[in-house]
C-alpha positions as CSV (number, residue, x, y, z in Angstrom):
1,X,27.9,-14.9,91.2
2,X,28.2,-11.8,89.1
3,X,28.5,-9.7,92.3
4,X,31.5,-11.8,93.4
5,X,33.1,-11.4,90.0
6,X,32.8,-7.7,90.0
7,X,34.0,-7.4,93.6
8,X,37.2,-9.4,93.0
9,X,37.8,-7.5,89.7
10,X,37.5,-4.2,91.4
11,X,39.8,-5.3,94.2
12,X,42.4,-6.5,91.7
13,X,42.9,-2.8,90.9
14,X,43.9,-2.1,94.5
15,X,42.7,-2.1,98.1
16,X,39.3,-0.6,98.7
17,X,36.9,-0.2,101.6
18,X,33.3,-1.3,101.3
19,X,31.8,2.0,100.4
20,X,34.4,2.5,97.7
21,X,33.7,-0.9,96.3
22,X,30.0,-0.2,96.1
23,X,30.6,3.1,94.3
24,X,33.2,1.6,91.9
25,X,30.7,-1.2,90.9
26,X,27.9,1.4,90.4
27,X,30.1,3.6,88.3
28,X,31.2,0.7,86.0
29,X,27.9,-1.2,85.8
30,X,25.1,1.2,86.7
31,X,23.9,-1.3,89.4
32,X,23.7,-0.5,93.0
33,X,24.8,-3.1,95.5
34,X,23.1,-3.3,98.9
35,X,25.2,-3.9,102.0
36,X,23.3,-7.2,102.3
37,X,24.9,-8.3,99.1
38,X,28.3,-6.7,99.5
39,X,29.4,-7.6,103.0
40,X,28.4,-11.2,103.1
41,X,30.4,-11.8,99.9
42,X,33.4,-10.0,101.3
43,X,33.2,-12.1,104.5
44,X,33.1,-15.3,102.3
45,X,36.2,-14.1,100.4
46,X,38.0,-13.3,103.7
47,X,37.1,-16.8,105.0
48,X,38.3,-18.4,101.8
49,X,41.6,-16.4,101.9
50,X,40.8,-14.7,98.6
51,X,40.7,-11.3,100.2
52,X,42.3,-9.9,103.3
53,X,40.7,-7.3,105.6
54,X,42.5,-4.7,107.6
55,X,41.4,-1.9,109.8
56,X,42.3,1.7,108.7
57,X,42.2,4.3,111.4
58,X,40.2,7.4,110.9
59,X,40.2,10.6,112.9
60,X,37.3,10.8,115.4
61,X,35.6,7.8,113.7
62,X,35.7,4.1,114.0
63,X,38.2,2.4,111.9
64,X,37.0,1.3,108.4
65,X,37.9,-2.0,106.9
66,X,40.0,-2.1,103.8
67,X,39.9,-5.2,101.5
68,X,42.8,-6.4,99.5
69,X,42.8,-9.3,97.0
70,X,45.3,-12.1,97.4
71,X,46.9,-14.5,94.9
72,X,44.1,-17.0,95.8
73,X,41.6,-14.3,95.0
74,X,43.2,-13.6,91.6
75,X,43.1,-17.3,90.8
76,X,39.5,-17.5,92.0
77,X,38.5,-14.5,89.8
78,X,40.0,-16.1,86.7
79,X,38.3,-19.4,87.5
80,X,34.9,-17.6,88.0
81,X,35.3,-15.7,84.7
82,X,35.9,-18.9,82.6
83,X,33.5,-21.1,84.5
84,X,30.5,-20.1,82.4
85,X,28.1,-23.0,82.1
86,X,25.0,-23.1,79.8
87,X,22.8,-22.5,82.8
88,X,24.8,-19.5,84.1
89,X,24.9,-18.2,80.5
90,X,21.1,-17.5,80.6
91,X,21.7,-14.8,83.1
92,X,22.4,-11.4,81.5
93,X,24.2,-10.0,84.5
94,X,26.5,-13.0,84.7
95,X,27.4,-12.5,81.0
96,X,28.0,-8.8,81.3
97,X,30.2,-9.2,84.4
98,X,32.4,-11.5,82.3
99,X,32.5,-9.3,79.2
100,X,33.5,-6.3,81.4
101,X,36.5,-8.4,82.5
102,X,37.5,-9.8,79.1
103,X,40.9,-8.1,79.3
104,X,41.8,-10.7,82.0
105,X,41.1,-13.7,79.6
106,X,42.8,-15.2,76.6
107,X,41.2,-15.0,73.2
108,X,40.1,-18.6,73.4
109,X,38.6,-18.1,76.9
110,X,36.7,-15.0,75.7
111,X,35.4,-16.8,72.6
112,X,34.2,-19.7,74.8
113,X,32.2,-17.3,77.0
114,X,30.7,-15.6,74.0
115,X,29.8,-18.9,72.3
116,X,28.1,-20.1,75.5
117,X,26.0,-17.0,75.8
118,X,25.1,-17.2,72.1
119,X,23.8,-20.8,72.6
120,X,21.7,-19.7,75.5
121,X,20.3,-16.8,73.5
122,X,19.5,-19.0,70.5
123,X,17.7,-21.6,72.7
124,X,15.6,-18.9,74.4
125,X,14.8,-17.3,71.0
126,X,13.7,-20.7,69.7
127,X,11.5,-21.3,72.8
128,X,9.9,-17.8,72.9
129,X,9.5,-17.7,69.1
130,X,7.5,-20.9,69.2
131,X,5.3,-19.5,71.9
132,X,4.8,-16.3,70.0
133,X,3.7,-18.1,66.9
134,X,1.0,-20.1,68.8
135,X,-0.2,-17.2,71.0
136,X,-3.8,-16.2,70.3
137,X,-3.8,-13.1,72.4
138,X,-2.4,-10.3,70.3
139,X,-1.0,-8.4,73.4
140,X,0.8,-11.5,74.7
141,X,2.1,-12.2,71.1
142,X,3.3,-8.6,70.9
143,X,5.3,-9.0,74.2
144,X,6.8,-12.2,73.1
145,X,7.8,-10.8,69.7
146,X,9.4,-7.8,71.4
147,X,11.4,-10.1,73.7
148,X,12.5,-12.1,70.6
149,X,13.5,-8.9,68.9
150,X,15.7,-8.0,71.9
151,X,17.2,-11.5,71.9
152,X,18.0,-11.2,68.2
153,X,19.6,-7.8,68.7
154,X,21.8,-9.2,71.5
155,X,22.8,-12.1,69.3
156,X,24.0,-9.6,66.7
157,X,26.0,-7.8,69.5
158,X,27.4,-11.2,70.6
159,X,28.5,-11.9,67.1
160,X,30.5,-8.6,67.1
161,X,31.9,-9.5,70.5
162,X,33.0,-12.8,69.1
163,X,35.1,-11.0,66.4
164,X,36.6,-8.7,69.0
165,X,37.3,-11.5,71.4
166,X,39.3,-13.4,68.8
167,X,41.1,-10.4,67.4
168,X,42.4,-8.9,70.6
169,X,45.0,-10.5,72.9
C-alpha cells in the first residue's frame, strides 16, 4: 500500500504522467518503482474514480497519459494515511510513506501513527532480543543483536517524531 500512498500524495501536488510520477517518487524516497507496480496501481485508481487519466498530445509521438487526483482520491489518500494497523506498522516502507506525508495529518493522527509503529518496534525488539539471548551460535547472536540495535535506534527516532508530531500543526 505504500506505493499507492506515495502515488496519490505526488498527484495531490498536480497532474503528472507516469514517468514523472516514477521520477518524483524516486527523488523523494530513493526507491525506484517498476512499471509493473506503477501502472496497475494507476489503473485501479482510475477505476475507483480516485484519479482521472487524460491523453496529452506530443509532436511526432503517441499521446502520453496524464493522471490527476480527484476529490475521491484526496479522501482516499487521507484514509490510507491514517489507516495504520498494528500489522501494517511492522512494514518500514509503510511507516516511512506515512511520515513523509505527516503534513497532511492532524497532530492527533500523526501521534497515532507514530505510537502504532513504536508498538510494532517494541514487540519485534522483545521477540528478537529473546532469540538473541538464547542463541548458541555466536554469529547468529551477533546478527540478532545488530538487528536489535537498529530497532532500538529507530525507537529513539520514533520518540523524536512523537514530539514533533504533537508540536506541529
